[in-house]
C-alpha positions in Angstrom: 44.6 39.5 -6.6 43.8 42.6 -8.6 45.9 43.7 -11.6 47.1 47.2 -12.2 45.8 49.1 -15.2 49.3 49.1 -16.7 49.6 45.3 -16.6 46.2 44.8 -18.2 47.0 47.3 -21.0 50.3 45.5 -21.7 48.5 42.2 -21.9 45.8 43.4 -24.2 48.2 45.5 -26.2 46.2 48.7 -26.3 46.7 52.3 -25.0 44.6 54.5 -22.7 43.2 56.3 -25.7 42.0 53.1 -27.3 40.4 52.1 -23.9 38.5 55.4 -23.9 37.4 54.9 -27.5 36.1 51.4 -26.7 34.3 52.6 -23.5 32.5 55.5 -25.3 31.5 53.3 -28.3 30.2 50.6 -26.1 28.2 53.1 -24.1 26.6 54.5 -27.3 26.1 51.1 -28.7 24.3 49.9 -25.5 21.7 52.6 -25.9 21.2 51.9 -29.5 21.0 48.1 -29.0 18.3 48.5 -26.3 16.3 50.9 -28.4 16.6 48.6 -31.4 15.6 45.5 -29.3 12.6 47.2 -27.8 11.7 48.5 -31.2 11.7 52.2 -30.3 13.9 52.9 -33.3 13.6 51.2 -36.6 17.1 50.4 -37.9 19.1 47.4 -38.9 21.5 45.7 -36.5 24.4 47.0 -38.7 23.2 50.5 -38.0 23.1 49.8 -34.3 26.7 48.5 -34.4 28.0 51.7 -36.2 29.6 53.1 -33.0 31.6 49.9 -32.6 32.6 49.8 -36.3 33.8 53.5 -36.0 35.8 52.6 -32.9 37.5 49.8 -34.8 38.4 52.1 -37.6 39.7 54.8 -35.3 41.8 52.2 -33.4 43.2 50.9 -36.7 44.1 54.4 -37.7 45.7 55.1 -34.3 47.8 51.9 -34.6 49.0 52.9 -38.1 50.0 56.3 -36.8 51.9 54.8 -33.9 53.7 52.5 -36.4 54.7 55.3 -38.6 56.1 57.3 -35.7 58.0 54.2 -34.4 59.1 53.0 -37.8 62.8 52.6 -36.9 62.1 50.4 -33.9 61.9 46.6 -34.6 59.1 46.0 -32.1 56.9 48.4 -34.0 56.2 45.8 -36.7 55.3 43.2 -34.1 53.0 45.7 -32.3 51.4 46.7 -35.7 50.7 43.1 -36.7 49.3 42.0 -33.3 47.2 45.1 -32.9 45.8 44.9 -36.4 45.1 41.2 -35.9 43.2 42.0 -32.7 41.2 44.7 -34.4 40.3 42.5 -37.4 39.2 39.6 -35.1 37.0 42.0 -33.1 35.6 43.4 -36.4 34.8 39.9 -37.7 33.1 39.0 -34.4 30.9 42.1 -34.7 30.0 41.3 -38.3 29.1 37.7 -37.5 27.1 38.9 -34.5 25.2 41.3 -36.8 24.5 38.5 -39.3 23.3 36.3 -36.5 21.0 38.9 -35.0 19.5 40.0 -38.3 19.1 36.4 -39.3 20.9 36.9 -42.6 22.8 33.6 -42.2 21.9 30.6 -40.1 25.0 30.3 -37.9 25.3 29.2 -34.3 26.7 31.3 -31.5 29.7 29.0 -31.3 30.6 30.0 -34.8 30.1 33.7 -33.9 32.5 33.3 -31.0 35.4 31.8 -32.9 37.2 35.2 -33.4 36.9 35.8 -29.7 38.5 32.4 -28.9 41.4 33.3 -31.2 41.7 36.7 -29.5 41.9 35.0 -26.1 44.7 32.8 -27.4 46.6 35.9 -28.6 46.1 37.6 -25.2 47.3 34.4 -23.5 50.5 34.4 -25.5 51.0 38.1 -25.0 50.6 37.8 -21.2 53.3 35.1 -21.1 55.7 37.2 -23.2 55.3 40.5 -21.4 58.0 41.4 -18.9 56.5 42.6 -15.7 
């Protein structure tokens, strides 16, 4: 059974604009990560992750703009908190992954994945709450 795009977007809690931002940033990051790994460019992992960090910032900005426009609606506060929590968890995951790849801290991959596990739990609760 395949899901419709509208169902997936409701579960994840993002808009089509945010999907496009994530797709473009992941595409640019993919090229930078390969070039960094193969040592064609000399930069840090933090510099290779810049497109993903910019995407997080733009998504956070977009969420705040949507909140300001929907200020009178009660569900806007819930959407703001859940979206910002998702963005923060993704940001923490990316920072931990940068630290792991650049060997700044000795952490295991299970410690790096903890924010993603929390994000999966949030999406699970969202999918049970969404009226289809």
